[in-house]
C-alpha positions, 0 to 999 in steps of 0.5 A: 481470524488473526489478531488485528495489529496492522494500521494503514494510514492514508496521509493524503489523497493527492498524487503526482502520478495518474495511474490508469487503475487508480488515479486517472482523473488526477486532482478532480473530485478530491477533498479540500485540504481542510477535510484531510487529517493533519499530522497531529490528528494522525499521531493521536489516532495512531497512539490510541490504536497502539493502546488497542493492540496495533503494532504495525503502521504503514503510511500510504496515500495518494502519494505520501511523499507529496507531504514535504514534511512527512519526515516530521510525522514519521518521527512522531509515529516512530516514538509511539509506545507499542509501534514495532514496525513503521513502513511506507508505500510510495510511487518512488518518484520523490524517494531518491531525494528524501530516503535518507531523511525518512530513514533518519526519522525512523522509517523502517522500510518501503514498498514502491509501486513499479508497473513497468521497467520499460520507460514508454510502458511506464509512462502509458501506465502512470501518465508521467515519464518518471521511471528514471527517478523511481529507479533512482529511489529504489537504489537509494532505498537499498543503499541506505537500508530502507529494507526489505524493499518490495516492488508492487506491480498491478498487472493489466492485460492490454497495458503491462503484461509484457513487463512481467518477465523483466520485473521478475528478472529484477529479483535475480540482480537486486535484493527485492521482492517483486509482487504481482497484484491482480487488477481489482477495479474499485469504481466506474472510473478505474474499471476497465474490461481489458484489465484482469489477468489472474496470477496463475497466468502471471506465474505461468509466464514467469515459469516459462522463462525461469523454470519452476518457482520454489516456495519461500517464507518471507519473514514478517511479510504482514500481508496477503502475498505468497512468495516464491523464488526463481532458481539462483535469485537473491530476491523473491517473487510474490503474488497478491491474488485478491480477485482469484482468491479470498484471504479475508480470514487472514487479514490483520489490518484496519485502514485510516482514510485521509479524511478521517474514517476508520474502515475495518475492511476495504470493501465494507460499506461501514466506516467509523468517523474518527475525524468527527470525534477529533474535531468535536473535542472528544476525549481519548476514551471515546476515540478508543471506544470507536477503535475497539468497535471497529476491531470487534466488527472487522470479522463480519466483513469479507470481500464476498459479502461486503457491499462498498460503493465505488471508491478510489484507492488514493483516498483510502490507502493502497 
């Protein structure tokens, strides 16, 4: 297994969208705010993870930009010795007005969730008519250099399969990677029988319009996406096939949930309660021991063998 050097940090379980595959219940069932790690606690965990070999950090949610002072956290994390790459995943609704401050604070790049480029389809997928704001955030990120920008699309057969061609077309006109993600329900709430489309089918749709895709190497991809290019395109098309394939042996990440659990695997039923140590007065060495234990145990888990109960991605970090 590759060296584990990547930490995904969920800074909140709140979100301003109601995506049907992630957050259809809105704020129902979420934790009280005192149950969520504060920025000082996140900074301490990241600092100690860096001392254990973590080199890349991605901030996620929920929607991380709902934390109005998220730039303060970015500034702290950018200064942590050993952290070489600091990125953020967002739905993009608030990005246009915040991008410059995030860049100035030390953020390197962004991933933006974008499941449709048709305004009506976008609203059906997300619950809000926010596509113009997201596109504004996308262009602002490119303008100020929060790059490379990657766009993430979860494909659902009865909802946005029609959007695949238009999303792939964006790579011809913009310096972005558009990544198609196989729908993988994680709970009874988000499980939908009409959802799953294998990426092999998505690729066939794209190639029927643009011709054969050519393999491409994307530097510092840092994840499970496999990238290709359409002829004449400046951007790239990626496929994240978490349901039709297993790439656990290449996984290099840990996850820190918004309520302070370290998860060695998204699908593992085992987690490590770092919040209890933080708030119980534990010293740095005790927390480092817990981080090292999670690193050692990561190799025991795969999507096939793990038995996590139902969970919502918004609290774990997408």
